[in-house]
C-alpha positions in Angstrom: 24.4 -0.2 -7.1 22.5 -3.2 -5.7 19.0 -3.8 -6.8 16.5 -6.1 -4.9 14.2 -7.5 -7.7 10.9 -8.9 -6.3 8.3 -10.7 -8.5 6.2 -13.8 -8.6 7.6 -16.6 -10.5 4.7 -17.2 -13.0 5.1 -17.3 -16.8 3.7 -13.9 -17.7 5.9 -12.1 -15.0 9.0 -13.9 -16.0 9.1 -12.5 -19.5 9.1 -9.0 -17.9 11.6 -10.0 -15.2 14.0 -11.3 -18.0 13.9 -8.1 -20.0 14.5 -6.1 -16.7 17.4 -8.4 -15.8 19.0 -8.2 -19.4 19.2 -4.3 -19.3 20.6 -4.2 -15.7 23.2 -6.8 -16.4 24.4 -5.0 -19.4 24.8 -1.9 -17.2 26.9 -4.1 -14.8 24.4 -3.6 -11.7 24.2 -6.3 -9.2 20.5 -7.8 -8.8 19.4 -9.7 -5.7 16.7 -12.2 -6.5 14.4 -14.0 -4.0 15.1 -17.8 -3.9 11.9 -18.8 -5.7 12.2 -16.4 -8.4 16.0 -17.2 -8.9 15.2 -20.9 -8.9 12.8 -20.3 -11.9 15.7 -18.5 -13.7 18.5 -20.7 -12.7 20.1 -18.0 -11.0 21.5 -17.4 -7.5 18.9 -16.5 -5.0 18.8 -14.8 -1.5 16.4 -14.6 1.3 14.0 -11.7 1.7 15.9 -10.3 4.8 19.1 -10.2 3.0 17.6 -8.4 -0.1 15.8 -6.0 2.4 19.1 -5.1 4.1 21.6 -5.1 1.1 19.6 -3.4 -1.6 20.1 0.3 -2.6 16.7 0.3 -4.6 13.8 -2.1 -5.0 12.2 -3.1 -8.2 8.9 -4.8 -7.8 7.2 -6.3 -10.8 3.5 -7.5 -10.7 0.2 -6.0 -9.9 -0.9 -3.6 -7.1 -1.4 -6.6 -4.7 2.3 -7.7 -5.3 3.4 -4.2 -4.4 1.5 -3.9 -1.3 2.5 -7.4 0.0 6.2 -6.6 -0.9 6.2 -3.0 0.8 4.5 -4.7 3.8 7.3 -7.1 4.1 10.3 -4.8 3.6 11.6 -3.3 6.8 13.9 -0.7 5.0 11.4 0.3 2.5 11.0 3.9 3.7 14.7 4.5 3.3 15.0 3.5 -0.5 13.5 4.3 -3.8 11.0 1.8 -5.2 10.4 1.2 -8.8 7.1 -0.7 -9.6 6.7 -2.5 -13.1 3.0 -3.6 -13.9 2.4 -7.0 -15.6 0.1 -7.0 -18.7 -2.8 -8.7 -16.9 -2.9 -6.1 -14.1 -4.1 -2.7 -13.7 -0.9 -1.5 -11.9 -2.4 1.8 -10.7 0.4 2.1 -8.1 3.3 1.2 -10.5 6.1 3.6 -11.7 6.1 1.9 -15.3 2.7 1.4 -16.9 3.5 1.2 -20.6 5.6 -2.2 -21.1 6.3 -1.0 -24.6 8.7 1.5 -23.0 9.9 -0.7 -20.3 13.7 -0.3 -21.3 13.3 3.3 -21.9 12.1 4.1 -18.4 14.5 1.7 -16.9 17.3 3.6 -18.7 15.9 6.8 -17.4 15.9 5.6 -13.8 19.6 4.4 -14.2 20.6 7.8 -15.5 18.6 9.6 -12.6 15.9 11.1 -14.8 13.1 10.7 -12.6 11.2 12.2 -9.6 10.3 10.9 -6.2 6.7 10.7 -5.1 6.4 10.5 -1.4 3.5 8.4 -0.5 2.2 8.6 3.0 1.3 5.3 4.9 -0.9 4.7 7.9 0.8 3.8 11.2 -1.4 1.4 13.4 -0.4 0.7 17.0 -2.2 -1.8 19.3 -0.9 -4.0 22.0 2.8 -4.4 21.2 2.3 -4.1 17.4 3.5 -1.1 15.6 2.9 -1.6 11.6 2.6 0.6 8.5 0.0 0.1 5.9 0.2 2.0 2.3 -3.5 1.8 1.3 -5.9 1.4 4.3 -7.0 -0.2 7.6 -10.5 -1.7 7.9 -11.9 -2.6 11.4 -14.9 -4.9 10.9 -16.5 -7.9 12.7 -15.1 -11.4 12.4 -18.6 -12.7 12.3 -21.0 -12.2 9.3 -23.6 -9.7 9.6 -22.7 -8.4 13.0 -22.9 -4.9 14.0 -20.0 -3.2 15.8 -20.0 -0.5 18.4 -17.1 1.7 18.0 -15.9 5.1 19.0 -13.0 7.1 17.4 -11.7 10.2 19.0 -9.2 13.0 18.1 -6.3 12.2 20.6 -4.9 15.9 20.5 -8.3 17.4 21.3 -10.1 14.4 22.9 -13.2 15.1 20.8 -15.3 12.2 19.5 -15.4 12.0 15.6 -17.4 8.8 15.3 -19.4 6.9 17.7 -22.2 4.3 17.8 -23.2 1.3 15.8 -21.8 0.4 12.3 -20.7 -2.4 10.1 -17.1 -1.1 10.6 -14.7 1.7 9.9 -12.1 2.2 7.1 -9.1 4.7 7.2 -7.5 5.3 4.0 -4.4 7.1 2.9 -4.5 9.4 -0.1 -3.3 6.8 -2.4 -5.6 4.3 -0.7 -8.6 6.7 -1.6 -8.6 4.8 -5.0 -8.9 1.4 -3.5 -11.5 0.1 -1.1 -12.6 3.6 0.0 -13.5 4.4 -3.5 -15.7 1.2 -3.9 -17.6 2.2 -0.7 -18.4 5.7 -2.3 -15.5 7.8 -0.7 -13.8 10.8 -2.3 -10.7 10.5 -4.4 -7.8 12.4 -3.1 -5.3 14.1 -5.3 -1.7 12.4 -4.7 -0.4 16.0 -4.1 -2.6 16.2 -1.0 -1.3 14.5 2.0 -4.5 13.8 4.0 -6.4 10.7 5.3 -10.1 9.5 5.0 -12.0 8.3 8.0 -14.8 6.4 6.5 -17.7 4.8 8.7 -19.2 1.5 7.1 -22.9 1.6 7.0 -23.4 3.6 10.3 -26.7 3.6 12.0 -26.6 7.3 12.8 -26.4 9.9 10.1 -24.1 11.8 12.3 -21.3 9.4 11.5 -20.0 10.9 8.3 -16.9 10.5 6.2 -14.3 12.9 7.5 -10.9 14.1 5.9 -8.2 14.0 8.2 -4.9 16.2 8.1 -1.5 14.8 7.8 -0.7 15.2 11.5 -3.7 13.5 12.7 -3.8 11.0 15.6 -6.9 9.2 16.4 -7.9 6.4 18.9 -10.4 3.8 18.0 -11.9 2.1 20.9 -14.1 -1.2 20.3 -17.2 -1.9 22.6 -17.7 -5.3 20.7 -16.1 -8.5 20.8 -14.8 -10.5 17.6 -13.3 -7.4 15.9 -10.7 -8.0 13.3 -8.2 -5.8 11.6 -7.5 -5.9 7.8 -4.5 -3.9 6.6 -3.9 -3.6 2.8 -6.3 -6.4 2.3 -4.4 -8.9 4.6 -5.8 -10.3 7.9 -3.7 -8.6 10.7 -5.1 -9.6 14.1 -8.4 -9.7 16.2 -9.0 -7.3 19.2 -11.3 -7.8 22.0 -13.8 -5.7 23.7 -12.6 -2.5 25.3 -9.3 -2.6 23.3 -7.9 0.4 21.7 -6.0 1.1 18.5 -3.9 4.3 17.8 -3.8 5.4 14.2 -1.6 8.3 12.8 0.5 9.2 9.7 3.3 6.5 9.2 6.5 6.4 7.3 6.5 7.7 3.7 7.6 5.5 0.9 9.6 6.9 -2.0 8.0 5.9 -5.2 10.0 6.5 -8.6 7.8 8.7 -11.0 8.5 9.3 -14.6 5.5 11.4 -15.5 2.3 12.6 -13.8 -0.6 10.5 -15.1 -2.7 10.0 -11.9 -6.1 11.1 -13.6 -5.3 8.9 -16.8 -4.7 6.0 -14.6 -7.8 6.7 -12.5 -10.0 6.8 -15.6 -8.6 3.5 -16.6 -9.2 1.9 -13.2 -12.7 3.3 -13.1 -13.4 1.5 -16.6 -11.7 -1.7 -15.4 -13.7 -1.6 -12.1 -17.0 -1.2 -14.2 
């Protein structure tokens, strides 16, 4: 087995990286480290494309932001299991291993096959010649401050209009993304056993434009009637679209997150306390 280990090379993270590496080396498992991390550990490093193509499993150490950035970069992530390990200063809501006191115990369970796989649905976003997946959400908003957008969202299969009119923007969230930006906007929390998506108008002028829960096989088309519109995926700037451009959004490729026990609601309570 080859494991691609991705993490930041900061002091707090390196301690957890070293604990992980020691256990994997004792089991004679080959570990592929990215150049910057390998340099900090005086180990051999590889570029991200090599790690992506040659790993059987990915271990990602850090916070939720590190996990989102890494999954976005990995082209083969939908084909391989992902183990997330949180760092002490992060909430690590999305991570597989939350309790660092039991790090070696859970890693041992993983190597022995004593785990389950949680399939997490992503968003697929297509525009122009771009086709990308996001784990949490997509936000469509103005690239200029305090500018109202005029947008229309329709169901591709039925051709019915779902949202239409002036608003600050639109957020489309996955099930797991319902606990992120959507939650901060007052959206509902979706149980992770439910494969569904949230269509959330942001500050709409019309009360007819409401939050809508979309099914797993949804396909919507968002049309912009405004200029200076930007797309933000999982917190990262993606692109700007112009007036009368369209975006197609549907369910994307799942990722296979390693899970050791069901603790979604305990993590959710911790997140709400942390946010407060």
